[in-house]
MARBA-3410 file (N, C-alpha, C, O; in Angstrom, 1 decimal):
112
17.4,-51.4,-49.3,17.6,-50.5,-48.2,18.1,-49.2,-48.8,18.6,-49.1,-49.9 ~ 17.9,-48.2,-47.9,18.4,-46.9,-48.3,19.8,-46.7,-48.0,20.4,-47.4,-47.1 ~ 20.4,-45.9,-48.7,21.8,-45.6,-48.4,21.9,-44.7,-47.2,20.9,-44.0,-46.8 ~ 23.1,-44.6,-46.7,23.3,-43.8,-45.5,23.1,-42.3,-45.7,22.6,-41.6,-44.9 ~ 23.4,-41.8,-46.9,23.2,-40.4,-47.2,21.7,-40.0,-47.3,21.3,-38.9,-46.9
20.9,-40.9,-47.8,19.5,-40.6,-47.9,18.8,-40.6,-46.5,17.9,-39.8,-46.2 ~ 19.3,-41.5,-45.6,18.7,-41.5,-44.3,19.1,-40.2,-43.5,18.3,-39.6,-42.9 ~ 20.3,-39.8,-43.7,20.7,-38.5,-43.1,20.0,-37.4,-43.6,19.6,-36.5,-42.9 ~ 19.7,-37.3,-44.9,19.0,-36.2,-45.5,17.6,-36.2,-45.0,17.0,-35.1,-44.7 ~ 16.9,-37.4,-44.9,15.6,-37.4,-44.4,15.5,-37.0,-42.9,14.5,-36.4,-42.5
16.5,-37.4,-42.1,16.5,-37.1,-40.7,16.7,-35.6,-40.5,16.1,-35.0,-39.5 ~ 17.5,-35.0,-41.3,17.7,-33.6,-41.1,16.5,-32.7,-41.6,16.3,-31.7,-41.0 ~ 15.8,-33.2,-42.6,14.6,-32.4,-43.0,13.5,-32.6,-42.0,12.7,-31.7,-41.9 ~ 13.3,-33.8,-41.4,12.2,-34.0,-40.6,12.5,-33.6,-39.1,11.6,-33.6,-38.3 ~ 13.7,-33.2,-38.8,14.0,-32.8,-37.4,14.5,-34.0,-36.7,14.4,-35.2,-37.2
15.1,-33.8,-35.5,15.6,-34.9,-34.7,14.5,-35.7,-34.2,13.4,-35.2,-33.9 ~ 14.7,-37.0,-33.9,13.7,-37.9,-33.4,13.5,-37.5,-31.9,14.4,-37.3,-31.2 ~ 12.2,-37.4,-31.5,11.8,-37.2,-30.2,10.9,-38.3,-29.7,9.9,-38.5,-30.3 ~ 11.3,-38.9,-28.7,10.5,-40.0,-28.1,9.2,-39.4,-27.5,9.2,-38.3,-26.9 ~ 8.0,-40.1,-27.6,6.8,-39.6,-27.0,6.9,-39.7,-25.5,6.1,-39.1,-24.8
7.8,-40.4,-25.0,8.0,-40.5,-23.5,9.0,-39.6,-22.9,9.2,-39.5,-21.7 ~ 9.6,-38.8,-23.8,10.6,-37.9,-23.3,9.9,-36.6,-22.7,8.8,-36.3,-23.1 ~ 10.6,-35.9,-21.8,10.0,-34.7,-21.3,9.8,-33.6,-22.4,10.7,-33.5,-23.2 ~ 8.8,-32.9,-22.3,8.5,-31.8,-23.2,9.1,-30.5,-22.6,8.6,-29.9,-21.7 ~ 10.2,-30.0,-23.2,10.9,-28.9,-22.7,10.3,-27.6,-23.4,10.1,-27.6,-24.6
10.0,-26.6,-22.5,9.5,-25.4,-23.1,10.2,-24.2,-22.4,10.7,-24.4,-21.3 ~ 10.3,-23.1,-23.0,10.9,-21.9,-22.5,9.7,-21.1,-21.9,8.8,-20.7,-22.6 ~ 9.8,-20.8,-20.6,8.7,-20.0,-20.0,8.7,-18.6,-20.5,9.7,-18.0,-20.9 ~ 7.5,-18.0,-20.5,7.4,-16.6,-21.0,8.1,-15.7,-20.0,7.9,-15.8,-18.8 ~ 9.0,-14.8,-20.5,9.7,-13.9,-19.6,9.9,-12.6,-20.2,9.8,-12.4,-21.4
10.2,-11.6,-19.4,10.5,-10.3,-19.8,11.8,-9.9,-19.1,11.8,-9.6,-17.9 ~ 12.9,-9.8,-19.8,14.2,-9.5,-19.2,14.6,-10.5,-18.1,15.2,-10.1,-17.1 ~ 14.2,-11.7,-18.3,14.5,-12.8,-17.3,13.5,-12.9,-16.1,13.6,-13.7,-15.3 ~ 12.4,-12.0,-16.1,11.4,-12.1,-15.1,10.2,-12.9,-15.6,9.5,-12.5,-16.5 ~ 10.0,-14.0,-14.9,8.9,-14.9,-15.4,7.6,-14.4,-14.7,7.6,-13.6,-13.8
6.5,-15.0,-15.1,5.2,-14.6,-14.5,5.1,-15.0,-13.1,4.6,-14.3,-12.2 ~ 5.6,-16.2,-12.7,5.6,-16.6,-11.3,6.4,-15.7,-10.4,6.0,-15.4,-9.3 ~ 7.6,-15.3,-10.9,8.5,-14.4,-10.1,7.8,-13.1,-10.0,7.9,-12.4,-8.9 ~ 7.2,-12.6,-11.1,6.6,-11.3,-11.0,5.4,-11.3,-10.0,5.2,-10.3,-9.3 ~ 4.7,-12.4,-10.0,3.6,-12.5,-9.0,4.1,-12.5,-7.6,3.5,-11.9,-6.7
5.2,-13.2,-7.4,5.8,-13.3,-6.0,6.2,-11.9,-5.6,6.0,-11.5,-4.5 ~ 6.9,-11.2,-6.5,7.4,-9.8,-6.2,6.3,-8.9,-6.0,6.4,-8.0,-5.1 ~ 5.2,-9.0,-6.8,4.1,-8.1,-6.6,3.4,-8.3,-5.3,2.9,-7.3,-4.7 ~ 3.3,-9.5,-4.8,2.7,-9.8,-3.5,3.5,-9.2,-2.4,3.0,-8.7,-1.4 ~ 4.8,-9.4,-2.5,5.7,-8.8,-1.4,5.6,-7.3,-1.4,5.5,-6.7,-0.4
5.6,-6.7,-2.6,5.6,-5.2,-2.7,4.2,-4.7,-2.2,4.1,-3.7,-1.6 ~ 3.1,-5.4,-2.5,1.8,-5.1,-2.1,1.7,-5.1,-0.6,1.1,-4.2,0.0 ~ 2.3,-6.1,0.0,2.3,-6.2,1.5,3.0,-5.1,2.1,2.5,-4.5,3.1 ~ 4.2,-4.7,1.6,4.9,-3.6,2.1,4.2,-2.3,1.9,4.2,-1.4,2.8 ~ 3.5,-2.2,0.8,2.8,-0.9,0.5,1.6,-0.8,1.4,1.3,0.3,1.9
0.9,-1.8,1.7,-0.3,-1.7,2.6,0.2,-1.4,4.0,-0.4,-0.6,4.7 ~ 1.3,-2.1,4.5,1.7,-1.8,5.8,2.3,-0.3,5.9,2.1,0.3,7.0 ~ 2.9,0.2,4.9,3.4,1.5,4.9,2.2,2.5,4.9,2.3,3.6,5.6 ~ 1.2,2.2,4.1,0.0,3.0,4.1,-0.7,3.1,5.4,-1.2,4.2,5.9 ~ -0.9,2.0,6.1,-1.5,1.9,7.4,-0.7,2.7,8.4,-1.2,3.4,9.3
0.6,2.5,8.4,1.5,3.3,9.3,1.3,4.8,9.1,1.2,5.5,10.0 ~ 1.4,5.2,7.8,1.2,6.7,7.5,-0.1,7.2,7.9,-0.2,8.3,8.4 ~ -1.2,6.4,7.8,-2.5,6.8,8.2,-2.6,7.0,9.7,-3.2,8.0,10.1 ~ -2.1,6.1,10.4,-2.2,6.3,11.9,-1.1,7.2,12.4,-1.3,7.8,13.5 ~ 0.0,7.4,11.7,1.0,8.4,12.1,0.5,9.8,12.0,0.7,10.6,12.9
-0.2,10.0,10.9,-0.8,11.4,10.7,-2.2,11.4,11.2,-3.0,12.3,10.8 ~ -2.6,10.5,12.0,-4.0,10.4,12.5,-4.4,11.6,13.4,-5.6,11.9,13.5 ~ -3.4,12.3,14.0,-3.7,13.4,14.8,-3.8,14.7,14.1,-4.2,15.8,14.6 ~ -3.5,14.7,12.8,-3.7,15.9,11.9,-5.2,16.0,11.7,-5.9,15.0,11.3 ~ -5.9,17.1,12.0,-7.3,17.2,12.0,-7.9,16.9,10.6,-9.0,16.2,10.5
-7.2,17.2,9.5,-7.7,17.0,8.2,-7.8,15.5,7.9,-8.8,15.0,7.4 ~ -6.7,14.8,8.3,-6.7,13.3,8.1,-7.7,12.6,9.0,-8.4,11.7,8.6 ~ -7.8,13.1,10.2,-8.7,12.4,11.2,-10.1,12.6,10.8,-10.9,11.6,10.8 ~ -10.5,13.8,10.4,-11.9,14.0,10.1,-12.3,13.5,8.7,-13.4,13.0,8.5 ~ -11.4,13.7,7.7,-11.8,13.3,6.3,-11.6,11.8,6.0,-12.3,11.3,5.2
-10.7,11.1,6.7,-10.4,9.7,6.4,-10.8,8.8,7.5,-11.6,7.9,7.3 ~ -10.2,9.0,8.7,-10.3,8.1,9.8,-11.7,8.0,10.4,-12.2,7.0,10.8 ~ -12.4,9.1,10.4,-13.8,9.1,11.0,-14.8,8.6,10.0,-16.0,8.3,10.4 ~ -14.4,8.3,8.8,-15.3,7.7,7.8,-15.3,6.2,7.9,-16.2,5.5,7.4 ~ -14.3,5.6,8.6,-14.3,4.2,8.8,-15.3,3.7,9.9,-15.4,4.4,10.9
-16.0,2.6,9.7,-16.9,2.2,10.7,-16.1,1.8,12.0,-14.9,1.3,11.9 ~ -16.6,2.0,13.1,-16.1,1.7,14.5,-15.0,2.6,14.9,-14.6,2.6,16.0 ~ -14.4,3.5,14.0,-13.4,4.4,14.3,-14.0,5.8,14.5,-13.3,6.7,15.0 ~ -15.3,6.0,14.1,-15.8,7.4,14.1,-15.9,7.9,15.6,-15.7,9.1,15.8 ~ -16.3,7.1,16.5,-16.3,7.6,17.9,-15.0,7.6,18.6,-14.7,8.4,19.4
-14.1,6.8,18.1,-12.7,6.7,18.7,-11.9,8.0,18.3,-11.2,8.5,19.2 ~ -12.1,8.5,17.1,-11.4,9.7,16.7,-12.2,11.0,16.8,-11.9,12.0,16.3 ~ -13.3,10.9,17.6,-14.1,12.1,17.9,-13.4,13.0,18.9,-13.2,12.5,20.0 ~ -13.0,14.2,18.5,-12.2,15.0,19.4,-13.0,16.3,19.9,-12.4,17.3,20.1 ~ -14.3,16.2,19.9,-15.1,17.3,20.4,-14.9,17.5,21.9,-14.7,16.6,22.6
-15.0,18.8,22.3,-14.8,19.2,23.7,-16.2,19.1,24.3,-17.2,19.6,23.8 ~ -16.3,18.5,25.5,-17.5,18.4,26.2,-18.0,19.8,26.6,-17.2,20.7,26.8 ~ -19.4,19.9,26.6,-19.9,21.3,26.9,-19.5,21.8,28.3,-19.3,23.0,28.4 ~ -19.3,21.0,29.3,-18.9,21.5,30.6,-17.5,21.9,30.6,-17.1,22.7,31.5 ~ -16.7,21.4,29.7,-15.3,21.8,29.6,-15.0,23.0,28.6,-14.0,23.6,28.7
-16.0,23.3,27.8,-15.9,24.4,26.8,-16.3,25.6,27.4,-17.5,26.0,27.3 ~ -15.5,26.3,28.1,-15.8,27.5,28.9,-15.5,28.7,28.0,-14.5,28.9,27.4 ~ -16.5,29.6,27.9,-16.3,30.9,27.2,-15.6,31.9,28.1,-15.9,32.0,29.2 ~ -14.6,32.5,27.6,-13.8,33.4,28.4,-14.6,34.7,28.7,-14.4,35.2,29.8 ~ -15.4,35.1,27.9,-16.2,36.4,28.1,-17.2,36.1,29.3,-17.5,37.1,30.0
-17.6,34.9,29.5,-18.5,34.7,30.6,-17.9,34.7,32.0,-18.5,34.8,33.0 ~ -16.6,34.6,32.0,-15.9,34.5,33.3,-15.6,35.9,33.9,-15.4,36.0,35.1 ~ -15.5,36.9,33.1,-15.1,38.3,33.5,-13.8,38.2,34.2,-13.6,38.7,35.3 ~ -12.8,37.6,33.5,-11.5,37.4,34.0,-10.6,38.6,33.7,-10.8,39.3,32.7 ~ -9.6,38.7,34.5,-8.6,39.8,34.3,-7.3,39.2,33.9,-6.9,38.2,34.5
-6.8,39.8,32.9,-5.5,39.2,32.3,-4.5,40.3,32.4,-4.7,41.5,32.0 ~ -3.3,40.0,32.9,-2.2,41.0,33.0,-1.4,40.8,31.7,-0.8,39.7,31.5 ~ -1.2,41.9,31.0,-0.3,41.7,29.8,1.1,42.0,30.2,1.4,42.2,31.4 ~ 2.0,41.9,29.3,3.4,41.9,29.6,3.9,43.3,30.1,4.9,43.4,30.7 ~ 3.1,44.4,29.8,3.5,45.7,30.2,3.1,46.0,31.6,3.5,47.0,32.2
2.4,45.1,32.2,1.9,45.3,33.6,0.6,45.9,33.8,0.1,46.0,34.9 ~ 0.0,46.3,32.7,-1.4,46.9,32.7,-2.4,45.8,32.9,-2.2,44.7,32.4 ~ -3.5,46.1,33.6,-4.6,45.2,33.8,-5.6,45.3,32.6,-6.0,46.4,32.3 ~ -5.9,44.2,32.0,-6.9,44.2,31.0,-8.1,43.4,31.5,-8.0,42.4,32.2 ~ -9.3,44.0,31.2,-10.5,43.3,31.6,-11.3,42.9,30.4,-11.6,43.7,29.5
-11.6,41.6,30.4,-12.4,41.1,29.3,-13.9,41.1,29.7,-14.2,40.6,30.8 ~ -14.7,41.8,28.9,-16.1,41.8,29.2,-16.9,41.1,28.2,-18.2,41.1,28.3
END
């Protein structure tokens, strides 16, 4: 038989005994304590908030003509909803009316 010191020396050089039935412990990949699973969860939450904030901003500024014509009217099904053209019967030319306008000094102005 081997002496006790030789067994200890062999055990220390070979590492501690690990049973094949024992759980395999691993350290998950992390960056400053943030694992891949946690980063995925946080990215999903941040993406949801970002999309909802973007949709809110888009419809909040939807009455700005530049946003309405350049962005919202390019979406299908929204082009007719955001169409703000004036009907021809409501678009009256002032010169065709021959209207009289009184300015603040009291003088009568005639538009021809």
